[in-house]
C-alpha positions in Angstrom: 24.0 -9.4 2.0 25.8 -8.3 5.1 24.4 -11.2 7.1 25.3 -13.6 4.4 28.8 -12.3 4.3 28.9 -12.8 8.1 28.0 -16.4 7.6 30.6 -16.8 5.0 33.2 -15.3 7.3 32.2 -17.8 10.0 32.7 -20.7 7.6 36.0 -19.3 6.4 37.1 -19.0 10.1 36.1 -22.7 10.6 37.8 -24.0 7.4 41.0 -22.0 8.0 41.5 -23.4 11.5 40.6 -26.9 10.4 43.2 -26.8 7.6 45.8 -25.4 10.0 44.8 -28.1 12.6 44.3 -25.3 15.1 41.5 -27.1 17.0 42.1 -25.1 20.2 40.8 -22.1 18.4 37.2 -23.4 18.9 37.8 -24.0 22.6 38.8 -20.4 23.2 35.9 -18.7 21.4 33.3 -17.0 23.5 30.6 -17.2 22.4 31.2 -20.4 20.4 31.4 -20.4 16.6 28.3 -22.6 16.4 26.3 -20.2 18.6 27.4 -17.2 16.5 26.3 -19.0 13.4 23.0 -20.0 15.0 22.2 -16.4 16.1 23.2 -15.0 12.6 20.9 -17.6 10.9 18.0 -16.6 13.2 18.6 -12.9 12.4 18.8 -13.6 8.7 15.6 -15.7 8.3 13.6 -13.2 10.4 15.0 -10.2 8.4 14.3 -11.9 5.0 10.7 -12.7 6.0 10.0 -9.2 7.3 11.6 -7.5 4.3 9.8 -9.9 1.8 6.4 -9.1 3.4 7.1 -5.3 3.3 7.9 -5.3 -0.5 5.2 -7.9 -1.2 7.7 -10.4 -2.6 5.5 -13.4 -2.1 2.9 -14.5 -4.7 -0.6 -13.4 -3.9 -2.3 -16.0 -1.6 1.0 -17.5 -0.4 1.4 -17.7 3.4 4.9 -18.3 4.6 5.5 -20.9 7.3 5.7 -19.6 10.9 9.3 -19.3 12.0 9.8 -21.5 15.0 11.9 -20.0 17.7 15.0 -22.0 18.8 17.2 -22.1 21.9 20.5 -20.4 22.2 21.5 -22.8 25.0 23.9 -25.3 23.3 23.9 -27.6 26.3 20.3 -28.6 25.6 19.7 -31.9 23.7 16.8 -30.3 21.7 16.3 -26.9 20.1 13.2 -25.9 22.0 13.3 -22.7 24.0 13.9 -23.2 27.7 11.4 -21.7 30.2 13.9 -18.9 31.0 14.3 -18.1 27.3 10.6 -18.0 26.8 10.4 -15.0 29.2 12.9 -12.9 27.1 12.2 -14.3 23.6 9.9 -11.4 22.6 12.7 -8.9 23.2 15.2 -11.2 21.5 13.0 -11.5 18.4 12.6 -7.7 18.2 16.4 -7.3 18.4 16.9 -9.7 15.6 15.3 -7.2 13.2 17.5 -4.2 14.2 19.7 -4.7 11.2 16.7 -3.6 9.0 17.0 -0.1 10.5 13.7 1.8 10.8 11.8 -1.1 9.1 12.8 -3.4 11.9 11.1 -1.5 14.7 7.6 -2.6 15.4 5.5 0.5 15.0 2.1 1.0 13.3 3.8 2.8 10.4 6.2 -0.1 9.8 3.3 -2.6 9.6 2.2 -0.8 6.4 3.3 -2.5 3.2 5.3 -0.8 0.4 2.3 -0.4 -2.0 0.1 0.9 0.8 2.6 3.6 1.5 2.6 4.6 -2.2 -1.2 4.7 -2.3 -1.3 6.9 0.7 1.2 9.3 -0.8 -0.8 9.4 -4.1 -4.0 10.1 -2.1 -2.4 13.0 -0.3 -1.0 14.5 -3.5 -4.5 14.4 -5.1 -6.1 16.0 -2.1 -3.5 18.8 -2.0 -3.9 19.5 -5.7 -7.7 19.8 -5.4 -7.2 22.4 -2.7 -4.8 24.4 -4.9 -7.3 24.5 -7.7 -10.3 25.8 -5.8 -10.3 29.1 -7.6 -13.0 29.2 -10.3 -10.4 30.2 -13.0 -8.3 27.1 -12.1 -11.1 24.7 -11.4 -11.6 24.1 -15.1 -8.3 22.2 -15.2 -9.6 19.5 -12.8 -10.8 16.5 -14.7 -11.5 12.8 -14.4 -12.9 10.8 -11.5 -10.2 12.1 -9.2 -10.7 15.8 -10.2 -7.0 16.6 -10.7 -5.1 18.3 -13.6 -4.2 16.2 -16.5 -0.4 16.8 -16.1 -0.6 15.6 -12.5 -2.6 12.4 -13.5 0.2 11.6 -16.1 2.9 12.3 -13.5 1.3 10.1 -10.9 0.8 7.3 -13.4 4.5 7.4 -14.4 5.6 7.6 -10.8 3.5 4.5 -10.0 5.1 2.6 -12.9 8.6 3.6 -11.7 7.8 2.6 -8.1 6.5 -0.8 -9.3 9.6 -1.4 -11.3 11.7 -0.4 -8.3 9.8 -2.9 -6.2 10.3 -5.7 -8.7 14.0 -5.0 -8.7 14.0 -5.3 -4.9 12.3 -8.6 -5.2 14.8 -9.8 -7.8 17.7 -8.8 -5.5 16.1 -10.5 -2.5 15.6 -13.7 -4.5 19.3 -13.6 -5.6 20.4 -13.1 -2.0 18.2 -16.0 -0.9 19.8 -18.2 -3.6 23.2 -17.1 -2.3 22.1 -17.9 1.2 21.0 -21.4 0.2 24.5 -22.1 -1.1 26.1 -20.9 2.2 23.6 -22.9 4.2 24.8 -26.1 2.5 28.2 -25.6 4.2 27.0 -24.5 7.6 26.1 -27.9 9.2 29.6 -29.2 8.9 31.0 -26.1 10.4 28.6 -26.3 13.3 29.0 -29.9 14.2 32.8 -30.1 13.8 33.4 -26.8 15.7 31.3 -28.2 18.6 33.2 -31.5 18.4 36.6 -29.8 18.7 35.3 -27.4 21.3 34.4 -30.2 23.6 37.6 -32.3 23.2 
């Protein structure tokens, strides 16, 4: 939502100055309004994809399209990365995910999906419980294929249900944010092209 609000702010900045016929505003901006929008759009799409993969928001079997990298050099006639940009694009792509906090950093732990983390926690809890009930007088409380107490089995099942509902709520919120982003994106091209036009007058 923060990134979407940033895009909205850029569009408001554009429309306000157009209405006031303050065209010189676009000439003074460094970096340009269009470049700020481009960078924010790149950060937004990378963050959405990373977050969606983490919470398993995509339908099973769906493989999202690869996100093509684009240039930040506005003087170029195309959007392909320049040779110089290719040398630093890996670092740039990593920085684009910083707004996700810890999830944005590329570590082995962060490559694990939401449900995989929960499964690992459940496994650790069961292992710990089994160690607590090694005494013969307590071992009788261990039951089922997992050899854990009944109360713990119920607790873990309820926790799993709560976690899944939490995940689904995250998916719903992400979908709503994407729908909001789509509305904003419909306005962006006009802001980009006109701000470039007035910048170069």
